N, C-alpha and C positions, 0 to 999 in steps of 0.2 A: 441476464439479471433483470427480473421484472420489477416494476415500481408499484403499480396499483391494481387491485382487483376492481371489478365494476359494481360490486354490491356493497352498499353502505354498511359499515360495521361488520363486514364479513371477514376482516383480516386481509393479509397481503399474500399473494401468490408469488411464484418465482419466474413468471413469464417475462420475456424481454419487453422493454418499453419502446414505444414508437413516438413518444413526445418528450421534448426537452424540459424537464422540471428542475434542472440544475443551473440554468443560465449560462450554458457553454456553447451557444449557437455558433460563435465565431470559430470555435475549434471544429465543430461538426462540418461547417461550411468549408473551412480551410482544408480539411482532410479530403472532403468530397471533391473539391476543385483539383487538388493534387492528383488524386486517383485518375481523374478525367484527362489531365494534361501531361502527366509524367511520361518519360521515355519508357519503353518496355524492352525486355522483361524487367519487372520491378517487384521486390518483396518488401512489404511494409509490416511491421509488427505493432500491434496495439498492446502496450505493456502496462500492466497494473496488477494489483493483488487480487486475491479471492474476493469476489463480491463487489468490486469497485465500479462496475457498470460497463465492462468491455463489450458484452453481448448487446446491451442496449445501444451503445454508441454505434456498433456495427449496423444494427437494424436501422438507426436513424440515417446513417450514411447511405445505406442501400435505398432508402426511400427517396433520397435526393438524386441518385444517379441511375435508377433502374431503367429509365427511358433512354439512356444514352450509352449503355454498355450491355453486354451479356453477363448475367450474374449466375454463379454457381455457389451453392452453400454445401459445406461438409462439416458435420458435427462429429468430431472424433470420439467424444464421450459416448454417444449413442452406439457407435459401431464397436467401441471397445467392450461393451457389455456382453458381446457375443464371443469373447475370448478368441479373437481372430489371430492373436499373436503376431507373428511375422507377416501375416497376410494383410494387416490393416492398411499399409501404404497402397497395396494393389486394390483394395476395396475402394480407396479414395480415387484412384485412377479410373476405375470402372464407373463410379458415380459421375465423375467429370465427363467421361466419354458419352454416357447416356444423356447427360444434360446438353451435350453439344449435338445430339442426334446420332444415334449409333446404328442406324439401319443401312447406311450406305456401305459400299464395298470396302472402302478404306478402313472403316471402323471394324468391320468383320475381321480384317487382317489384324487390326489392332488388338481385338479381343483374343485372337489366336496367339499374338505375341505375349500378351499378359499371362495367358494360360501357360505358355511355354516357360516363361521366367518363373512363374509361380511354382512349377515343378522343381526348378532348381532351388528355390528358396525354401520350400517346405522342409522342415526339420533343421534348417540352418538359420543363421542370424541375418536379418536384413542389413546389418552393418557391413557384411561382405560387399554388398552392392555399393554402399556408400564409400567403401574404401577405394573404389575405382576413381572417384572424383575428389573426395576430401582426403587425399593421400597424405597430407601433412600430419594427419592424426594417426597414420598407420593402418594398414588393412590387417584383418585377422584371418589370414589364409589367402592363398592365391585364387584369383578368379579364373575359371577355365576359359579357354578360347571360345567355346560354344556359348557360355553365358555372356562373355563380353560382346560377342556378336549379337546376341539377342537384345542386350541392353541398347546397343547402337541402333539396331533396327527399330526397336520400340520407340526410341527418342525421335527417329525420323518419322515414324507413323503418327506419333502424337503431333508433331509439327504439321504434318499434312492435314490432319483432321481440323486443327485449329485454324490453319490458313484457309481451308475450304469453307469453314463456317463463317469466318469473318468476311471473306470475299463475296459470300452470298447474302450478306446482311448490310445494314446501313451503319454499322458501328465499327470501330477500329480496335477494340480490345475486349478481352474476356477478363472479368474480375472474379477471382475465386476467394471466397471468405471461408477460412478454416477456424472453427471455434473450439473452445474447451481443450486446447492442447495441454494446458496445465493441469487438467484432471487426469491425464494419463500418468502411468508410472514414469518418472523422470527419464529413464533410459529409453522407454518406448517413444516418448515425445521427441527425443533427440534423433532416434532412428527415422521417425516420420519426417522430420525436418531435412535429414540427409537425403532421403528419397525424393522429397520435393525438389531439392536443389539439383539432384542428378537428372531427373526426368523432365521437369517442367520449367526449365529455364529457357522458355520459348518466346520469340517475338510475338507481341500482341497479348501477353499474359501479365496480369497484375495479381499478386497474392497478398491478401490481407489476413494476417495471423493474429488471433487473440491469445495472449500468453503472459504468464508471469515469468520473467527472465530468471528468477531464482530457481524455478523448476528446471529450466534448461541448463543452468550452471550445475545443478546437482546431477542431472543426467549425464552431462559431459564428464564430470569428475568420476562418476561411477563407471561409465563405459570405458574410459581411457585411463582409469586408475591414476588420475591426477591427485595431488595433495589437496586437502581441504581449503588451503589458502592460495591455491594456484589460480588466482583471479585472472591474471593476464591471459593465460592459455584458454580459459573458458570464454573470456571476452573475445579472443581471436576467433574462436569457433562461431560465436554468435554473430560477429561482424561479417564473417564469410557468408553466412546465410542471409542476414538481414541488411538491406541497403538503407532503409529509412525506419528508424525507431520512433514511434509516436507514443509518448508517455501520457497516460490518462491524467487529465488536468484536475485531479482531485482537490488541489489547493485552491482552485478557482471555483469550486462548486458553490452555488448559492444555497447553502444548507438550510437557511431559514425558509426560503421558498419551498424547498423540498419537504421539510418537516411540516410546514404549514399545510401543504397539500395532503400529506399523510394524515394529519389530525382531522382535516376536513372529511377525508374518506371514511374515518371511523366515528364521525359525528362528535368530535371533541372540539370545544371552542378554540378558535385559532386566531385570537386577536394578536396584534403585533407583540404586545407585552408577554402574553402567554407563550407564544411561539419562541420568543427569546429565552424564556425560562427553560422550556423543553430543550431547545437547541444547546444551551450551555451545559445542561446535565448530560446530554448525549456527547458533546464534544469532549468533556472532561472524563468520560467513562469509556465508551467504545470507539470514539473517534468518528471518522468521516465515511466509514464503509457503508454504502447503501443497503447491502444485503443484511448486515448486522443490525442496522437501524430497523429494518422491517421485522426481523425476528424479535427484537426488543419490543416493538410496538405490538406485535402479535401476543407476546407474553403479557404485556400491559392490558391488552383488550381482554384476554382470558381472566386475569385477576379482577378486572372490573365486572366480569360476569359472575365471579364468585362473590365479590363484595360490591353490589350495585351502588351502595351509598358512596363509594369512592370514585365513581365515574368522573373523569376530568380532573382528578386530584393530581396536582403537580408534585406534591410531597410523596405520594405513593410511587410516582414515576421516579423521583429522585432516589428513594430507598432501593428500588429495583436496580437503578444504575449503579448504586454503591456496591451491590453484590457483584456486578460484572467488573467494576473498576478494581476492587480489592476485597476478595473474600475474607482476608485477614482483618481488615478494618471493619467490615460488616459484622463478622463474628464477634469481634471485641465489643462493639457497641451493643449488639443483641444480647450477648451473654451477661453483660454488666449493666443493662439498661435500668434495672431497679436500684442499683447502688451508685451509678454515675450521677453526678449533680450537674446543674447548668454550668457551674464554675469549672468542673472537670471537662465539660464539652468545649468550653472556651480555650482551655489549655490544649486540648486535642487539636483544635483549629489552629492555634498559634504555631504548633509543630516545633517549638523550641526544644532542644535536646533535654534541658533540665526539667521542663514540664512533662515531657514524655517519660523520662526516667521516674518522676514522681508518680505518674499514672501506672507505670509498670509495677512499682513497689506497692501501691495502694490496692491494685486489682490483680496482682500476681499474673501479669500478662507480658507478652513480648511485642513491643512496638518498634523493633529495629527497622522494619520496612519503611518507617516514616522519618528516620533520623538522617542527619546531614551527611553521614558517611555511607549511606545506602548507595550501592553501585547502580541501581536501576533509577537513574536520575529522571527519566521520562515518567516513570510511575510516581515518583515523589512529587514532581511538578503537578501532575494531574490530581493527585490526592489533595494537595494544598489548595488548588483552585476550586476543586469540587467542594471541599468543606467550607471554604469561604462563601461560595454560592448557596450552599445548604443553610449556612448561618443566616444569610440575608433573607432567605425564604421563610424561616421559622421565627425570626426576630420580629417583634411587634413594631420596632422602629427601623427595620431593614438594615441593621448594622451588623458588624462582625463581632465587636467587643462586648456588646450588651445583650446577653441571653438570660432571660428570666426563667425561673422554674416552670412557669406557665408556658413559656415558649418551648422549653425542652420537653414538656409533656406532650406537645403536638407530635414530636418525633417518636417518643416512647410509644404512644398509641398507634402510630402508623406502622411501626416495626412489627407489631403483632399482625396487622392486616397483610403485610407483605411477606411474612414468614411462611411461605408456601412451597410445597414440593414442586410446584411449577417451575420455580427458580432454583431451589436448592439441589435439584437433580442434575443440573448442568449450568454452572455459572460461567462457563467459557464459551458463551454463544457467539462471540465476535467472529470466531473462525476456528476450524480444526487446528490442533496445536501447531503443526508445521506451517500451515497457511497463516495462522495468526501471526507468527513471526514475520513472514514475508509481507503480510498485509500492512504492517507498519514500516516495511522496508528494512527492518533491523536484521533479519536473518539470524544466524547463531551469534549470540553475544560473546565478544572477547572480553576477558577480564584483564584490564590494563591499568597500569599506573604510569603516569607521565610526570616527570619532574621538570618544572619550568620556573625560572627565576627564583629558585629555592623553595618553591611550593610544590607539593605533590597532589596530583589530581586523579580522581576516579571519574569525575563527572565531565563528560565530553563537552557539553554545552558551556559549562563554566570556563573550561580551558579556552575554547574558541573565543568567547566574548572577552576574556581577560587579554588574550593576545591582540585582538582588534583594538580594544580600549587602550592598551599599553602603546600600541603603534600610533594611535591618534594623539595620545599625551606626549609622545616623543616628537611629533610633527605638528606644532602649533599652527593654526590657520589652514590646515589641510582641507582640500575640497573633496566632494564626493567623487569627482572624476579621478583625482589622484589616489583616493583610497581604493577605488575599484581597480586601478592599475596595480596596486599592491596586492589586492585580494580579488582576483577576477570573478565575475558572476558564476562562471561554470564550475568553480570549485565546489559550490553547494549543489547546483542543479537549477531546477525551474524557479526556486524561491529566491536565489541569489544570496550572496553573503550579506549585503546590506540593501535596505530599501528605505525610501523616504518614509517618514511617519505617515504621510497621507496615503501612500501606496500600501503600506503594511496594514493600515486600518481597514482597507477595502477587502482584505481577505477575511473569510468567514471566521477563521480561527487565528486572526492576527495576534491576539493577546497570548496565545499559546506558542505561536511560531516565531515571534519577534520580541525584542526587548523594548516593547512599547512603554513599560513601566518607568524606564529611565533612559531616554534615547541619547544618541551621540549628538554633540553640538559641533557641526562642521561649518566651514566658512559660508556655505551656500544653503544652510538649513539644518533641520533636525532629521536624523536618520536612526534606524533601528537595526540591530544585528540579528541575523537568523539564528534560531535555536534548534533547528532540525538537522542533526548530525548523526549519521548512522554507520554501522558496520554492515556486513553482509554483501549482497551482490552489488549494491550501489556504492557502498563504501566511500561516501563523500568525505567522511571524517579522515580517512587515510589520505585522500587527495589533498585535503587541507594541510595536514601535518607534513606531508612530503613537500608541499609547495613552500611552506614557511621556512622549513629547514634548508631546502635547496636554493630558493630564490631570494629569501629575505634574511638569510643568515641567522635565524633564530635557533637557539640551542634547546633541544628537547631530549630528555633522557627517557626513552620509552621502554617500559618493562611489561612483560605479559606473563601470565601463569606463574606469578611469583610475587613476593612481597617487596615493594619498593622501600627504600630507606625513608623513614619519616612518615610512613602512612598514618601512624597514630596521631600525627599533628596536622593532618590535612584540613580538618574542619577549622581549626584555629588559624592555620596559615591562610586559608582562603578568605576567612572572615577578616583577617588582619591585613589583607592586601590593600594597596594604596587607596586612600579615601577618595582619590580622583576617579575611582572605578566602581561606583555604586551599582551600576547596572550589571556589571560582571558578577557581583556577589549574588544578585538575585536571579541570574540566568539559570 
């Protein structure tokens, strides 16, 4: 994933970066040191969604270790374009051997071994080979004695080549970087991982794999006919292959630094105040994905070519972001921009159900995607924060509640400039559909209803915060240490269940990720509850609910794919929850 082109105002390419523009040096250095010092064999996964910077991070790690190890690069995406099918794993073996010097006698034998096995594999599935070692998942057909012998011989020859190369050099390990595994068909990616495990589990080898774990989980489910929700068996497969998972530290990205650099590259003013405006509209629309940000800025650059008078316009950029955030919201405002009043816009920003219902009646529209009972709570939160920021931008006094007709005219006029086929042809630029789901970590959404303390929840974040706030209210004087014992950090993952207000504010998207609007008052300070709770491969929401039921004795009645009792009262019940839990209501 590339960051910047070298030509001012030329847009952004997709080449990998060699410089840290995210402020994540400690992660790059830590991973580099681990690769140099770990026992071998070792397999490390760099895990993250489409476009989050996995390739760039691998490149920066390589720059730091290149003089201390032997490096081999293999890009599965490039080879997959040739429709190699089951031969892809062996193409990787050949690349590896050529990189280690394939002229000697041992390597000639090795090539012969690869060729022999290739004859067995041609027309059959590579999964047969994997069945030899990953037998807990079942082989699909018996492996012949001849093939088993060839596999054993090939493994020995591979080991000899690696040992010979290392003994003749001043380094003690070969580091093989395998990129773009998640661009393969999921089942192909799994087969490649299996062959890696089978053949290359050799002393002196460190494998660094860039992958989206969601792709692996889908591939395992497809290949072994697991159920969609058989998370544990998929995780078992993943853990069998990967010894060290490294999660891309996207929550720690210094997005203002990155966005400021992007604006500088396209000759847009990048004062701290302007960068903050751009950053907020980005964070409330497409999120933290660097590739999606580049595509958005490329579209913005193109629009400013069409309308040069709008170069540097933050409002134009905001309107573009609205299209990506919610086509429904954008279409409602555009189609009604001549009949909507400034007062109507204030109602839209308030997002109160009664105001939205009035707007629906007045303009014959459907605004259900903004209402309190909308199941996509993440989208609702983003729309609310986006509209508040947009109001401050157009308001002459930079407030949310006072929008004059003159202020609203600024938005009306800009909607015309942004209403371009450049955007309307594809408003889902953040990621391809299936990748877009995994890029946020959500995976496939489950429709759930959970009854807790007589209240019915669709909103995961509201449920989590209510549970934590209820626990604090039931334990007066509780400390952060005691609260963390009740709700361990790893239930959520890298963000933790709670953070001090000071820590949460350091995150680029702290106001999105934590309840900073109304923090917890603990005995040792103010703390915020994390709002990032997902289904899908990471499924930290299920970890949380399982934990509170099993370890804290909290009763939850979880229903899915059906109607829970009292759904129609959810909005009222949640709003009427204890006045001692104001942050939970806003979560």
